[in-house]
SETIDREN-212100 format. One record per residue (C-alpha): residue in three letters; x, y, z. Coordinates in nm, 2 decimals. Example, Ala and Ser with C-alpha at 12.3 -4.5 7.8 and 13.67 -1.06 7.14 Angstrom:
BEGIN
+---------+--------+--------+--------+
| residuo |      x |      y |      z |
+---------+--------+--------+--------+
|     ALA |   1.23 |  -0.45 |   0.78 |
|     SER |   1.37 |  -0.11 |   0.71 |
+---------+--------+--------+--------+
//
This chain:
BEGIN
+---------+--------+--------+--------+
| residuo |      x |      y |      z |
+---------+--------+--------+--------+
|     MET |  11.09 |  -3.36 |  22.72 |
|     THR |  10.77 |  -3.57 |  22.81 |
|     HIS |  10.79 |  -3.90 |  22.94 |
|     ALA |  10.63 |  -4.21 |  22.82 |
|     MET |  10.57 |  -4.55 |  22.95 |
|     THR |  10.72 |  -4.84 |  22.78 |
|     ASP |  10.59 |  -4.88 |  22.44 |
|     PRO |  10.40 |  -5.19 |  22.44 |
|     ASN |  10.51 |  -5.27 |  22.07 |
|     SER |  10.87 |  -5.19 |  22.14 |
|     ALA |  10.97 |  -5.58 |  22.16 |
|     THR |  11.18 |  -5.69 |  21.89 |
|     THR |  11.41 |  -5.99 |  21.84 |
|     VAL |  11.71 |  -5.78 |  21.77 |
|     LEU |  11.75 |  -5.43 |  21.86 |
|     ILE |  12.00 |  -5.23 |  21.71 |
|     TYR |  12.15 |  -4.89 |  21.85 |
|     GLY |  12.33 |  -4.67 |  21.57 |
|     GLY |  12.28 |  -4.68 |  21.21 |
|     GLY |  12.63 |  -4.61 |  21.09 |
|     VAL |  12.84 |  -4.88 |  20.89 |
|     ALA |  12.83 |  -5.14 |  21.16 |
|     GLY |  12.46 |  -5.09 |  21.27 |
|     ALA |  12.29 |  -5.07 |  20.91 |
|     LEU |  12.52 |  -5.36 |  20.74 |
|     LEU |  12.41 |  -5.56 |  21.04 |
|     ALA |  12.04 |  -5.48 |  21.03 |
|     ARG |  12.03 |  -5.54 |  20.65 |
|     GLY |  12.22 |  -5.89 |  20.71 |
|     LEU |  11.96 |  -5.99 |  20.98 |
|     SER |  11.65 |  -5.83 |  20.85 |
|     ASP |  11.57 |  -6.14 |  20.62 |
|     ALA |  11.55 |  -6.38 |  20.89 |
|     VAL |  11.44 |  -6.19 |  21.20 |
|     PRO |  11.26 |  -5.89 |  21.31 |
|     VAL |  11.51 |  -5.60 |  21.34 |
|     THR |  11.45 |  -5.25 |  21.50 |
|     LEU |  11.72 |  -4.98 |  21.44 |
|     VAL |  11.73 |  -4.67 |  21.66 |
|     ASP |  11.94 |  -4.37 |  21.52 |
|     PRO |  11.89 |  -4.00 |  21.54 |
|     LEU |  11.91 |  -3.98 |  21.17 |
|     ASP |  11.67 |  -4.09 |  20.92 |
|     TYR |  11.95 |  -4.19 |  20.67 |
|     PHE |  12.26 |  -4.39 |  20.63 |
|     GLU |  12.55 |  -4.20 |  20.50 |
|     VAL |  12.88 |  -4.34 |  20.36 |
|     PRO |  13.13 |  -4.20 |  20.58 |
|     MET |  13.43 |  -4.20 |  20.33 |
|     ALA |  13.24 |  -3.98 |  20.11 |
|     ALA |  13.21 |  -3.69 |  20.38 |
|     PRO |  13.55 |  -3.51 |  20.26 |
|     ARG |  13.43 |  -3.49 |  19.90 |
|     ASN |  13.08 |  -3.41 |  20.01 |
|     LEU |  13.22 |  -3.09 |  20.17 |
|     VAL |  13.36 |  -2.95 |  19.88 |
|     GLN |  13.12 |  -3.13 |  19.61 |
|     PRO |  12.78 |  -3.15 |  19.75 |
|     ALA |  12.62 |  -3.29 |  19.47 |
|     PHE |  12.83 |  -3.61 |  19.54 |
|     ALA |  12.62 |  -3.64 |  19.84 |
|     GLU |  12.31 |  -3.73 |  19.67 |
|     ARG |  12.41 |  -4.11 |  19.63 |
|     ALA |  12.61 |  -4.11 |  19.93 |
|     ILE |  12.31 |  -4.05 |  20.13 |
|     MET |  12.04 |  -4.33 |  20.16 |
|     PRO |  11.69 |  -4.30 |  20.32 |
|     PHE |  11.69 |  -4.60 |  20.59 |
|     ALA |  11.31 |  -4.65 |  20.43 |
|     GLU |  11.47 |  -4.75 |  20.09 |
|     ALA |  11.81 |  -4.91 |  20.24 |
|     LEU |  11.64 |  -5.10 |  20.50 |
|     PRO |  11.29 |  -5.17 |  20.40 |
|     LYS |  11.24 |  -5.47 |  20.62 |
|     VAL |  11.39 |  -5.30 |  20.94 |
|     ARG |  11.16 |  -5.09 |  21.19 |
|     HIS |  11.34 |  -4.77 |  21.23 |
|     LEU |  11.28 |  -4.54 |  21.55 |
|     GLN |  11.45 |  -4.18 |  21.49 |
|     GLY |  11.59 |  -4.14 |  21.84 |
|     ARG |  11.89 |  -4.17 |  22.05 |
|     LEU |  11.98 |  -4.41 |  22.34 |
|     THR |  12.04 |  -4.21 |  22.63 |
|     GLU |  12.07 |  -4.48 |  22.91 |
|     LEU |  12.13 |  -4.85 |  22.90 |
|     SER |  12.02 |  -5.05 |  23.22 |
|     PRO |  11.97 |  -5.43 |  23.28 |
|     THR |  11.59 |  -5.38 |  23.18 |
|     GLY |  11.61 |  -5.21 |  22.86 |
|     GLY |  11.74 |  -4.90 |  22.67 |
|     LEU |  11.60 |  -4.55 |  22.75 |
|     VAL |  11.56 |  -4.36 |  22.41 |
|     ALA |  11.49 |  -4.00 |  22.34 |
|     LEU |  11.28 |  -3.98 |  22.03 |
|     SER |  11.30 |  -3.71 |  21.79 |
|     SER |  10.92 |  -3.63 |  21.87 |
|     GLY |  11.02 |  -3.52 |  22.22 |
|     ARG |  10.90 |  -3.84 |  22.40 |
|     GLU |  11.09 |  -4.11 |  22.58 |
|     THR |  11.05 |  -4.47 |  22.56 |
|     THR |  11.21 |  -4.78 |  22.68 |
|     LEU |  11.31 |  -5.05 |  22.45 |
|     ARG |  11.40 |  -5.42 |  22.48 |
|     GLY |  11.52 |  -5.68 |  22.23 |
|     GLN |  11.59 |  -6.04 |  22.27 |
|     ILE |  11.93 |  -5.94 |  22.13 |
|     THR |  12.07 |  -5.59 |  22.17 |
|     VAL |  12.36 |  -5.47 |  21.97 |
|     LEU |  12.55 |  -5.14 |  22.05 |
|     ALA |  12.69 |  -4.96 |  21.74 |
|     THR |  12.67 |  -4.63 |  21.81 |
|     GLY |  13.02 |  -4.53 |  21.67 |
|     SER |  13.23 |  -4.23 |  21.76 |
|     GLN |  13.12 |  -3.89 |  21.87 |
|     TYR |  13.29 |  -3.59 |  21.70 |
|     ALA |  13.34 |  -3.21 |  21.78 |
|     ASN |  13.10 |  -3.12 |  21.51 |
|     ASP |  12.89 |  -3.26 |  21.22 |
|     LEU |  13.14 |  -3.26 |  20.94 |
|     MET |  13.18 |  -3.65 |  20.96 |
|     ARG |  12.84 |  -3.73 |  21.04 |
|     GLY |  12.53 |  -3.57 |  21.13 |
|     THR |  12.39 |  -3.57 |  21.49 |
|     ALA |  12.02 |  -3.54 |  21.40 |
|     GLY |  11.78 |  -3.46 |  21.13 |
|     THR |  11.69 |  -3.58 |  20.79 |
|     GLY |  11.89 |  -3.63 |  20.46 |
|     ASP |  11.76 |  -3.31 |  20.32 |
|     THR |  11.91 |  -3.14 |  20.62 |
|     ARG |  12.24 |  -3.31 |  20.56 |
|     ARG |  12.25 |  -3.22 |  20.19 |
|     ARG |  12.18 |  -2.84 |  20.26 |
|     PHE |  12.45 |  -2.87 |  20.53 |
|     TYR |  12.70 |  -2.97 |  20.26 |
|     GLU |  12.58 |  -2.69 |  20.02 |
|     ARG |  12.66 |  -2.43 |  20.30 |
|     TYR |  12.98 |  -2.57 |  20.37 |
|     ALA |  13.09 |  -2.59 |  19.99 |
|     GLN |  13.01 |  -2.22 |  19.97 |
|     ARG |  13.21 |  -2.13 |  20.28 |
|     VAL |  13.52 |  -2.32 |  20.14 |
|     ALA |  13.47 |  -2.14 |  19.81 |
|     GLN |  13.49 |  -1.78 |  19.98 |
|     SER |  13.79 |  -1.88 |  20.19 |
|     ARG |  14.14 |  -1.80 |  20.09 |
|     ASN |  14.29 |  -1.93 |  20.41 |
|     ILE |  14.21 |  -2.27 |  20.53 |
|     VAL |  14.35 |  -2.42 |  20.87 |
|     ILE |  14.28 |  -2.79 |  20.90 |
|     VAL |  14.34 |  -2.91 |  21.25 |
|     GLY |  14.42 |  -3.28 |  21.28 |
|     GLY |  14.65 |  -3.47 |  21.05 |
|     GLY |  14.44 |  -3.81 |  21.03 |
|     PRO |  14.27 |  -3.95 |  20.72 |
|     ILE |  13.99 |  -3.71 |  20.73 |
|     GLY |  14.22 |  -3.40 |  20.74 |
|     VAL |  14.43 |  -3.53 |  20.50 |
|     GLU |  14.16 |  -3.63 |  20.24 |
|     LEU |  13.99 |  -3.30 |  20.29 |
|     ALA |  14.30 |  -3.12 |  20.21 |
|     GLY |  14.33 |  -3.30 |  19.90 |
|     GLU |  13.96 |  -3.24 |  19.80 |
|     ILE |  14.02 |  -2.88 |  19.85 |
|     LEU |  14.32 |  -2.89 |  19.64 |
|     GLU |  14.14 |  -3.04 |  19.34 |
|     SER |  13.79 |  -2.86 |  19.37 |
|     ALA |  13.91 |  -2.53 |  19.52 |
|     PRO |  14.27 |  -2.46 |  19.40 |
|     GLY |  14.44 |  -2.13 |  19.50 |
|     ARG |  14.37 |  -2.16 |  19.86 |
|     LYS |  14.63 |  -2.16 |  20.14 |
|     ILE |  14.60 |  -2.47 |  20.32 |
|     THR |  14.78 |  -2.52 |  20.67 |
|     LEU |  14.76 |  -2.85 |  20.83 |
|     VAL |  14.83 |  -2.86 |  21.21 |
|     GLU |  14.91 |  -3.21 |  21.37 |
|     ALA |  14.96 |  -3.27 |  21.73 |
|     GLY |  15.17 |  -3.56 |  21.66 |
|     PRO |  15.52 |  -3.64 |  21.51 |
|     ARG |  15.35 |  -3.72 |  21.17 |
|     ILE |  15.04 |  -3.71 |  20.99 |
|     LEU |  14.86 |  -4.07 |  20.92 |
|     ALA |  14.98 |  -4.23 |  21.24 |
|     GLY |  14.74 |  -4.51 |  21.17 |
|     THR |  14.96 |  -4.64 |  20.88 |
|     THR |  15.31 |  -4.66 |  20.80 |
|     PRO |  15.57 |  -4.41 |  20.81 |
|     GLU |  15.65 |  -4.47 |  20.42 |
|     ALA |  15.28 |  -4.39 |  20.33 |
|     ALA |  15.27 |  -4.09 |  20.55 |
|     ARG |  15.60 |  -3.94 |  20.39 |
|     HIS |  15.44 |  -4.00 |  20.05 |
|     VAL |  15.13 |  -3.81 |  20.12 |
|     SER |  15.34 |  -3.54 |  20.29 |
|     ARG |  15.55 |  -3.48 |  19.98 |
|     PHE |  15.22 |  -3.48 |  19.77 |
|     LEU |  15.06 |  -3.21 |  19.98 |
|     VAL |  15.39 |  -3.00 |  20.02 |
|     SER |  15.44 |  -3.00 |  19.67 |
|     ARG |  15.11 |  -2.87 |  19.61 |
|     GLY |  15.16 |  -2.56 |  19.85 |
|     VAL |  15.00 |  -2.72 |  20.18 |
|     GLU |  15.20 |  -2.63 |  20.49 |
|     ILE |  15.21 |  -2.90 |  20.74 |
|     LEU |  15.31 |  -2.81 |  21.10 |
|     LEU |  15.39 |  -3.13 |  21.32 |
|     ASP |  15.41 |  -3.15 |  21.69 |
|     GLN |  15.21 |  -2.83 |  21.73 |
|     THR |  14.84 |  -2.78 |  21.88 |
|     LEU |  14.63 |  -2.45 |  21.89 |
|     ALA |  14.74 |  -2.25 |  22.19 |
|     GLU |  14.49 |  -1.96 |  22.14 |
|     GLY |  14.25 |  -1.79 |  21.86 |
|     GLY |  14.09 |  -2.10 |  21.71 |
|     SER |  13.74 |  -2.11 |  21.62 |
|     ASP |  13.48 |  -2.29 |  21.82 |
|     PRO |  13.51 |  -2.67 |  21.74 |
|     GLY |  13.16 |  -2.74 |  21.77 |
|     ASP |  13.05 |  -2.49 |  21.51 |
|     PRO |  13.19 |  -2.61 |  21.16 |
|     LEU |  13.07 |  -2.28 |  21.00 |
|     ALA |  13.24 |  -2.04 |  21.23 |
|     GLY |  13.39 |  -1.73 |  21.11 |
|     ALA |  13.75 |  -1.60 |  21.04 |
|     GLY |  14.02 |  -1.52 |  21.28 |
|     THR |  14.39 |  -1.56 |  21.38 |
|     ALA |  14.52 |  -1.88 |  21.53 |
|     VAL |  14.83 |  -1.92 |  21.76 |
|     THR |  15.00 |  -2.26 |  21.77 |
|     SER |  15.19 |  -2.40 |  22.06 |
|     GLY |  15.51 |  -2.35 |  21.84 |
|     GLY |  15.43 |  -1.97 |  21.83 |
|     ARG |  15.30 |  -1.97 |  21.47 |
|     ARG |  15.02 |  -1.70 |  21.37 |
|     ILE |  14.80 |  -1.81 |  21.13 |
|     PRO |  14.52 |  -1.62 |  20.98 |
|     TYR |  14.23 |  -1.80 |  20.85 |
|     ASP |  13.90 |  -1.75 |  20.69 |
|     LEU |  13.79 |  -2.10 |  20.79 |
|     MET |  13.92 |  -2.37 |  21.04 |
|     VAL |  13.84 |  -2.71 |  20.97 |
|     TRP |  13.84 |  -2.93 |  21.28 |
|     CYS |  13.93 |  -3.29 |  21.19 |
|     THR |  14.05 |  -3.41 |  21.52 |
|     GLY |  13.96 |  -3.77 |  21.64 |
|     GLY |  13.63 |  -3.87 |  21.77 |
|     ARG |  13.55 |  -4.02 |  22.13 |
|     PRO |  13.34 |  -4.37 |  22.17 |
|     GLY |  12.97 |  -4.27 |  22.19 |
|     THR |  12.93 |  -4.48 |  22.51 |
|     GLY |  12.79 |  -4.24 |  22.76 |
|     TYR |  12.48 |  -4.42 |  22.80 |
|     MET |  12.67 |  -4.71 |  22.97 |
|     ARG |  12.80 |  -4.51 |  23.25 |
|     ARG |  12.53 |  -4.57 |  23.52 |
|     HIS |  12.47 |  -4.93 |  23.49 |
|     PHE |  12.76 |  -5.07 |  23.30 |
|     SER |  13.04 |  -4.87 |  23.38 |
|     SER |  13.27 |  -5.20 |  23.50 |
|     VAL |  13.26 |  -5.27 |  23.12 |
|     LEU |  13.42 |  -4.96 |  23.00 |
|     ASN |  13.81 |  -4.93 |  22.98 |
|     GLU |  13.98 |  -4.60 |  23.03 |
|     ARG |  13.91 |  -4.47 |  22.69 |
|     GLY |  13.56 |  -4.52 |  22.73 |
|     ARG |  13.54 |  -4.84 |  22.50 |
|     ILE |  13.33 |  -5.15 |  22.59 |
|     SER |  13.50 |  -5.46 |  22.68 |
|     VAL |  13.39 |  -5.75 |  22.46 |
|     THR |  13.45 |  -6.13 |  22.43 |
|     PRO |  13.60 |  -6.28 |  22.13 |
|     GLU |  13.26 |  -6.34 |  21.99 |
|     LEU |  13.19 |  -5.95 |  22.03 |
|     THR |  12.95 |  -5.99 |  22.32 |
|     VAL |  12.98 |  -5.74 |  22.60 |
|     ALA |  13.19 |  -5.91 |  22.89 |
|     GLY |  12.94 |  -6.08 |  23.12 |
|     HIS |  12.65 |  -6.00 |  22.90 |
|     PRO |  12.60 |  -6.28 |  22.64 |
|     GLY |  12.28 |  -6.12 |  22.49 |
|     LEU |  12.44 |  -5.79 |  22.44 |
|     TYR |  12.69 |  -5.70 |  22.16 |
|     ALA |  12.91 |  -5.41 |  22.09 |
|     LEU |  13.06 |  -5.35 |  21.75 |
|     GLY |  13.28 |  -5.09 |  21.57 |
|     ASP |  13.43 |  -4.80 |  21.71 |
|     ILE |  13.30 |  -4.84 |  22.08 |
|     ASN |  13.44 |  -5.17 |  22.14 |
|     ASP |  13.78 |  -5.26 |  22.26 |
|     VAL |  13.90 |  -5.49 |  21.98 |
|     ASP |  14.27 |  -5.44 |  21.92 |
|     GLU |  14.27 |  -5.29 |  21.57 |
|     ASN |  14.26 |  -4.95 |  21.37 |
|     LYS |  13.89 |  -4.82 |  21.43 |
|     MET |  13.81 |  -4.79 |  21.04 |
|     ALA |  13.52 |  -4.91 |  20.81 |
|     TRP |  13.78 |  -5.14 |  20.66 |
|     HIS |  13.77 |  -5.37 |  20.94 |
|     ILE |  13.42 |  -5.33 |  21.05 |
|     ALA |  13.27 |  -5.57 |  20.77 |
|     GLY |  13.44 |  -5.86 |  20.95 |
|     GLN |  13.30 |  -5.78 |  21.28 |
|     VAL |  12.94 |  -5.74 |  21.12 |
|     ASP |  12.99 |  -6.11 |  20.98 |
|     THR |  13.08 |  -6.26 |  21.31 |
|     ALA |  12.80 |  -6.08 |  21.50 |
|     CYS |  12.53 |  -6.16 |  21.24 |
|     ALA |  12.64 |  -6.54 |  21.25 |
|     ASN |  12.65 |  -6.56 |  21.62 |
|     ILE |  12.33 |  -6.39 |  21.68 |
|     LEU |  12.14 |  -6.60 |  21.42 |
|     LYS |  12.31 |  -6.93 |  21.61 |
|     ALA |  12.22 |  -6.79 |  21.96 |
|     LEU |  11.85 |  -6.72 |  21.84 |
|     LYS |  11.80 |  -7.06 |  21.67 |
|     ASP |  11.98 |  -7.27 |  21.97 |
|     PRO |  12.04 |  -7.04 |  22.30 |
|     ALA |  12.18 |  -7.35 |  22.45 |
|     ALA |  12.47 |  -7.39 |  22.19 |
|     GLY |  12.73 |  -7.21 |  22.36 |
|     PRO |  12.96 |  -6.93 |  22.23 |
|     GLY |  12.95 |  -6.84 |  21.88 |
|     ARG |  13.25 |  -6.81 |  21.65 |
|     PRO |  13.54 |  -6.57 |  21.75 |
|     TYR |  13.63 |  -6.27 |  21.57 |
|     ARG |  13.98 |  -6.24 |  21.44 |
|     PRO |  14.11 |  -5.88 |  21.52 |
|     GLN |  14.33 |  -5.69 |  21.26 |
|     THR |  14.58 |  -5.61 |  21.53 |
|     ASN |  14.89 |  -5.41 |  21.40 |
|     ASN |  14.73 |  -5.40 |  21.05 |
|     PRO |  14.85 |  -5.06 |  20.91 |
|     SER |  14.64 |  -5.12 |  20.58 |
|     MET |  14.47 |  -4.77 |  20.46 |
|     ALA |  14.35 |  -4.64 |  20.17 |
|     VAL |  14.39 |  -4.25 |  20.17 |
|     THR |  14.26 |  -4.02 |  19.89 |
|     LEU |  14.40 |  -3.69 |  19.76 |
|     GLY |  14.13 |  -3.58 |  19.54 |
|     SER |  13.97 |  -3.79 |  19.28 |
|     LYS |  14.26 |  -3.90 |  19.08 |
|     ALA |  14.53 |  -3.96 |  19.36 |
|     GLY |  14.61 |  -4.13 |  19.67 |
|     VAL |  14.80 |  -4.40 |  19.84 |
|     LEU |  14.71 |  -4.73 |  19.96 |
|     TYR |  14.89 |  -4.95 |  20.20 |
|     LEU |  14.81 |  -5.32 |  20.20 |
|     GLN |  14.96 |  -5.55 |  20.45 |
|     GLY |  15.14 |  -5.81 |  20.29 |
|     VAL |  15.17 |  -5.61 |  19.94 |
|     GLY |  15.30 |  -5.28 |  20.06 |
|     LEU |  15.29 |  -4.93 |  19.94 |
|     VAL |  15.09 |  -4.84 |  19.62 |
|     THR |  15.11 |  -4.51 |  19.47 |
|     TRP |  14.98 |  -4.54 |  19.14 |
|     GLY |  14.70 |  -4.26 |  19.09 |
|     TRP |  14.48 |  -4.49 |  18.85 |
|     PHE |  14.48 |  -4.78 |  19.08 |
|     VAL |  14.39 |  -4.58 |  19.39 |
|     SER |  14.12 |  -4.40 |  19.20 |
|     LEU |  13.99 |  -4.74 |  19.10 |
|     VAL |  14.02 |  -4.88 |  19.46 |
|     LYS |  13.86 |  -4.55 |  19.64 |
|     SER |  13.93 |  -4.24 |  19.50 |
|     ARG |  13.71 |  -4.19 |  19.21 |
|     HIS |  13.40 |  -4.32 |  19.41 |
|     MET |  13.47 |  -4.29 |  19.77 |
|     LEU |  13.32 |  -4.66 |  19.81 |
|     VAL |  12.98 |  -4.52 |  19.76 |
|     PRO |  12.86 |  -4.80 |  19.49 |
|     LYS |  13.01 |  -5.07 |  19.73 |
|     TYR |  12.77 |  -4.94 |  20.02 |
|     ARG |  12.47 |  -4.90 |  19.79 |
|     LYS |  12.50 |  -5.25 |  19.67 |
|     ALA |  12.55 |  -5.39 |  20.02 |
|     LEU |  12.22 |  -5.22 |  20.12 |
|     GLY |  12.03 |  -5.34 |  19.83 |
|     LEU |  12.05 |  -5.00 |  19.59 |
|     LYS |  12.15 |  -4.94 |  19.27 |
+---------+--------+--------+--------+
//
C-alpha cells in the first residue's frame, strides 16, 4: 500500500466511520443540515435482516442492497476502512490502495461487528459483487443435502427457517454452544421456535461445540466434510454455515484509545453516546458498551439521540451535554422469522406472538426492506 499525505479536501463537519444501519441512518439524518462524509469499505448499504433470505433467494437482494450514491446523495462517500484512530485524525486505507488521514469537527464511530465470514455483511467491494456472492451461495444450498448450522442465535435460526421453506428436503443440524437457542430473548420464545424447527426435521444439539472436522469459518463456500462435536456426535455435511456471533470492530482504537475499551472490546460511552472523555467523538451501535441487546431494533433510538446531540453541539458548542439515551436494558423484544410465513415475535409488555400472519406482516414477508428503503429516501 502506498502512503499519501493528509488529503487537503478531507475536512468535513461530521465524519462517520461505518455505513451499516447506524452510520447510514445517521448520515441521512444529518446530511440535510451539515456536510457529512461517510467512510465504508463497501459502496452500498444492505438491510442486514434480509441476509438469511438473500442466501437462499438471491433475487430478494435486489432491493435489499442500495448504492450509497442513491441512498445518500448528499453525503460524500469514501470507499475505505478506518485502520487507526488517533487524537489528530483517522488513518483510512482506501480501496484504491492509498492511505489518507481524515478529520471531522464531529467524528462518529459506527463500524459494527466483525464476523467470521461475509454471510451477514460484505467486507469489501460493490453491490454487484455482493449479489454474485448470494447467487453462488444459493447454488451451494441447492446442491447440499446435509447442512450444519453452527450458532443458534437469530441468524442461525432464521437461516434454518429459510432453507426449510426454499430448499425443502435438506437434513439440517443446528449446533449451539449454550443451553438453548435464542439466548437474547425469552425461554418461552425459544421453546416455540425449537418446536417449530424440530417438527420439520431440524436436529438441535445444545451445549455442544465443534471439536474437529469443521470447515474453515472464514470460507462460507468451503466444501464438504465430517464434523465431530464436543458431545461425540459425528455429522457428515455438504455445507457448514457459521452463524456464530460477531465481535466489536474496534481494532483501530487499540493504539491510542485502549483506555476506553472494555474487556469485550466495546467502547465506553457517556449517556449522550460520546466516547468517555472525548466530547466530539461518538460511538453507536454494536461497538459501544450501552447495556442492551445489540440489535438493529434498538439502533434507531441511538441514531435519533446522536443526531439531536450532534446538531446541538454544532449550533452551540458551549451548550453543554445533550440529551441522554435511554438504554433498552433487559428488553428481550425480538422478531425471529421462520421463512416468509412464520416466526415468533416477543414484545415487552405484550408477550409472545406466534400468529404467522402477524409475524409475516411485521417482518417475515419483507424482512424490513421497505422500512429501510423509505428511511433512506428510496421507493
